[in-house]
C-alpha positions, 0 to 999 in steps of 0.5 A: 735126122738133120735137115738143111737147105743148101746152094752149090757152086752152079746156083742150084739150091737143094734140100739135104740130108746132113750126116756126119760130116757129109751132106746127101742131097734129097731128089724132090722130084721123086714125090708128087707135091713135094718142093721145099723142105716145109714140105717135108717137115710138114709130111706124115713121116718127115723121117721116112720121107727124107730117106725115101728122098735121097738121090743115091745117084748124087755124091755125098758132099761136104758143107764146105763145097756149099753155101748153107741157106736159111732153112725157112720158107714161109713161116712165121717166126714168134719167140717167147720170154722169160723161160729161164731163171737168168732171163727173168733177173736180166730183164728186171734189172734192164726196165726198172718201171716193168720189172714187177711184170717180168717176175710175174709171167715167169712164173704165171700160168700164161707165158709171154709170147710175141710176133718175132720175123717174117722170113724176110727178116731171117738170116741163115748162117753166114748172114749178117744180123743187125743192131737197131741204129737207134740202139745203144745196148744190143745182145744176141739171145741164143734160143733153142727155136721149135719148128710147128707143123699147120696142125700145131705138131712139133716136127723139129729144132734148130738154133735161133739167135733173138736179138734184142735191143735191151735199152729200147725195152728197159726204156719202156716195155710197150716198146718190146715190138720195136726192140725185137722186130726189124730188118735182120733181127732174127737169126736160124740154122744151120740145119732142121734137127728132126729128133728120132728120139726124145730130146734129153734136155739137161744134157743139151748145152747152149753156147755163146761166144762173141768175137771182136777183132778175133778174139773172143769179147764174150761167152757163157754157156746153159743148159735146156734143163734150166727152161722153166717151160715145157715145149708143148706148153709153149706151143700150145699157147701159142697156137691158142686161137693163132691157127699156122697154116704155113707152120712156124718157128718158136724160139723158147726164150734165153738163159744165156744173158751178156753182162750189163756192161756189153753191147754188141758192135759193128764187125762182132760175130757171134756163134751159138751152138747147140749140142746135137743141131750144130753151130749158127754163126753170124756177123753183126752190123749196124748203121752209123747214126 
């Protein structure tokens, strides 16, 4: 089951169930205390609640008839790093001074986990993502994002883009917060997948396509089977001595790294597709220095 937030032509915002090519609007007034997508995700039975809330009086809509919105309310956004072998190699290449640290964290019991974004720093489908004005080497990082409840349970998945200023982090690993956390630094969407069966990780592909001037300038893909860490392992470390009272999104690391001679430019368009979830598309902006 896939759930999303949409804005209709009249400006009204709704939660919708995404089935095939159509969206079924949900009527949240049917259950007291349910006012948002988060309320559904954090319910004891999100699947059952979503099915119960389907508005049978509203006609099914095509996604093109709506504006897809970012599927976040008040949750924190965190990220895990160096969870794929390809990411380990890339991080070591970008930071000669800190190369051994990235090598060690890939094999260490404790993963790298860092704070990524507050909701106001997150962009949804079609909304801009930003390259820092003081960065000359920035890339998108296509990632599966876990949706976690306040009870520290995995309740869903979405597509994430963990934008990264590789030159800033490469200069000194202590600059990681500046390389990762800034305005419009994270993309999420286009929906939340609430799985009815366990995710088949090796069969789940993640594909990155970057367009410039209408032409593809970079493309690559991997699959979730290449990820070293288990979902529960990452959640356990994130929530160790760290409560998440509003829930959280946790980006799980990237196995798709553009070539070292590539950097995002103003006007680029980044598309990230994860099988079974959908495609997140964002234009890139960069202010002049």
